[in-house]
VODO-22412 format. One record per residue (C-alpha): residue in one letter; x, y, z. Coordinates in steps of 0.1 Angstrom, whole numbers, plus 5000, padded with zeros to 4 digits. Each point is the difference from the previous one (the first is absolute). Layout:
REM residues N
AXYZ ...
REM end
This chain:
REM residues 95
M500249985003 S501150364987 R500650245029 N499850314977 Y496750065009 K499450345021 F497150155014 H500550364992 N496450135017 P500449985035 D496350085005 G499049824970 A498049645002 Y502049694986 F499049674993 I502749765004 S499649645001 F502849765016 A500549665015 V501049975035 V502749755011 E499349875035 W496850205004 L499849955035 D502050275010 V496950234984 F497549895025 T502449965026 R502250335002 N498250355006 E501950214976 Y498949794972 K496649985014 D499550345001 I501450084965 V497449774988 L497350135020 D500850374992 S499949914964 L496749845000 A498750255021 Y501450274973 C497949814973 Q497150005018 D499950365011 N501250114961 N497349974974 K502450124973 V501949635007 I496949824999 F498750174969 E503149934984 K500149645008 I496649934989 N500250214967 Y503249804994 I498149645004 H497150164979 N502250084970 N502049685000 P497649834975 V499950314977 E503950005000 E500149634995 G497350064967 L497649795015 V497450284996 Y499750344992 N498550135030 P501049905036 E495949935008 D499749784969 Y502449745022 V497449755014 Y502449895031 S500850395008 S498550225026 A500050274973 R496449904993 D499150105035 Y501850315002 S498650144965 G496049925014 E499749664983 K499649715018 G502849765000 I500049615007 L500750065041 D497550055025 N500950265025 I502850184983 V500950325020 V500850274978 V502550285014 D498850374994 
REM end
């Protein structure tokens, strides 16, 4: 994995995926737990982050050329967000 990635905006929200080796430390060391909890709280309190992720997910089928519009993809909650009925019940649409 490259170590060339840098976060240029210290106040920005970034999506990071990673694998944890010896994962037990994440749940037993307070400094790691605090980082995880603070990150989750930030995402919960910041609607901009939530909308970025929702839009990213909704636009994946469009980017892959499967559909022309996000709400055209049968398995997407984009239908619910556009006012149509999706295939799942009880979808919570974030305003």
